[in-house]
N, C-alpha and C positions, 0 to 999 in steps of 0.2 A: 639168294636162296628163295625158292618158291614157297609161299605161305598158304596154308590150307586150314579150313575148318571142317571137322568131321561130324556129320550128323547121323546118328544111329541110336535106336532105343536100347541096344544091348551094350552094357558097360564093357564087357569082355571084348566084344568086337571093336569098340572104339579104342580101347587100350592096345589091342593087338595091331590095329592099323597104325596107330601113333608110333608104336615101337618100330614097325617095319619101315614106315616112311622116314623116320628120323635116321635110321641106318642108311637110307638112300639120299640123305642130305635134303630132305623136304621138311620144312618147319611146320608142325601142327600148332597153330596159334590159338585154337579153341575147339571145344567139343560141345555138342548139344544132344539131348535125348528125344527131342521132338521139334516140330516146325516152329512153334512159338518161341522156344528157347533159342533156336537157330537164328531167328531174326535179330534177337538181342545180341547174340555173340557176333554175328556178322557185322552189325552196326558198330560194335565196339572195336573189332579187330581189323575190319576191311581186308580180308584175305585176297589172294590172287585167284583161288579156286575154292568152290564149296563141294565137298564130297558128301553126297546125299543118299540115304536109304529111302525107299518108297513106302514100305509097309511099316508104319509106326502108329502106336495108339494115340488118341487125341488128335494131334495135328500132323498129318502124314506128309509124304514127299510131294504129292501133287498140290496139296494145300500150300506147302512152302513155296513151290515154284510159282504158283499164281500170286502169292503175296509179294514175292520178290519182284515179279514183273509189274504188279500194280504200283509198287513203290519206286519203279524205275531204277532198281539196283542192277547195275551192269557188271556183275561178277559172274563168270562162267560157272555153270553147275554141271558136275559129273555125277550122274546117277550110278551108284554101286549097290547092286541088289541081287537077291537070289531068284527073282521073278523075271521070266522072259516071255510073259503073256503078251501077245500082239497088241491088244487094246491098251495095256498098261504102258508098253513102249511108246506107242503113238501118243497117248495122253501126256506122257512126260515130255516128249519132244514138242508137242503143240503148246505145252505150258511154258516152254522156254529152256529145257535142258539142252546143253551143247554136246553132251556125251552120255553114253549108256554102256555100262560094263556089268558083267555078272561076277559074283564073288568067287568064281573059280579061276580068275585070272592069276597070272604070276605077278610077283612084285615088280619085275621089269616092265610088264605090260601096264600095270597100274601107274607106275612112275612116269612112263612115257606118255600115257594118256593125260595125266595131270599137267605135265609140261606142255603138251600139245594145246590143251585148252588155255593154259596161262599165256601162251604165245599167240592166242587168237584163233586157233584151229578148232575143229570139231572131230569127234570120234565115236563110232558106234561099233559094238562088238560084232565081228564078222559072222559069228554063229547065229545072230538074229537078223542080219541085214536082208537076206533073201526073203524071209517071211514078211518083214516089214515092207519091203518094196512091193510084194504081191498085194498086201493089204492096202497100200497107198493107191495102186493102180486099179484095184477093184472097187474102191470106195469113193465117197465124195471128196472133192478137193479139200485138203486139210487147212489151207490158208488162202488168203486172197479175197478180192472184192466179189460181191454177188454177181452171178452171171458167168463166172469162170473165164472172162476175157483176159488174156495175157498179152500185153504189148510185146512185140518182137525184140529180142536181144541182139545187139551187134555181135559180129564174130569175136571181137576182143572180149566183150562181156561174157560170152559163152565160154571162152578160154578161161577167164577168171573163175567163173562159176564151176567149171569142171574141177579146177584145183581146190576150190573151197570144198567141194563134195568129197575130195580125197583127203581132207583134213589139213591142207596147207595153211599156214599162217600168212598174214599180209606180207611179212618180210620175205617168206619163202616164195610166195607168188611173185613178188617184185623181182627176186633173183632169177626165177625160172623164165619170166617173160621180159626181163631186161627193162623194167619200169621202175620209176620212183615209188617208194612205199605210199606216198601221198596220192599218187595217181591210182594205185590199187584201191585205196580207201574210197576214192571218188567213184571208181567203177562199181564197187560193192554197194555203195549208197544208191547209185542209179539202179542196180539190179534189184535191190530190196524194194525200191519205189515201183519199178515196172511189174514186179511179181506180187506186189501187195503183201510182202512178208515183213514180219517184225524183226527177224534176226537171220543169221546165216543158215542155221539149221532148217528153219521154216522155208527159206528160199530154196534150199536143195529139195525139200519135200515137195514144194509146189512145182519145181522144174521137172522132177521125176514124174509127178502125176500128169503134167501137161505134155510129157514126151519131149521136153527141151533137152533133157539129159537122158541117156540110156544106161 
């Protein structure tokens, strides 16, 4: 069973999400009302996915993402918020979020997103994807080394990156491309190095900005 920590400053929202997820056979192993409390709960419970609101008093979602990254906590974070502001979306992704959904999603969409992240994939709400891509293409490169130089990816690495961009997990990529899962992990490690990206989501952002992916 997938294990989740829910981080939201509103008690009713947390309780509602817990009740819905438990009906869907997802185990809510902890709750927190701000980022500082979230760090403690995550350290204690080591969930498969962190479900994170962005706008919270005191220690908000971006603060939480940055602290998790600084502590090398490799637990995927799915942002679940009412805010679809372009700058906030990009800030969350740059800070390390692997997924971004709005709170108007259905239970089925939410559970599928949680399981996708738990399985190594990424997911961004389709309703904000077009605006996000326009912002990436019109602004400075979101990740990567100074100067913007991106070493070329091999054809196989581009195939892997396209599937990563579509939210495929390592296992699913291996099945589609008839590769060993360890080989896929090696390809992804090489892609991250070449793109100067710290994780899969930032690799996709970098590749979109540089025109490697369309």
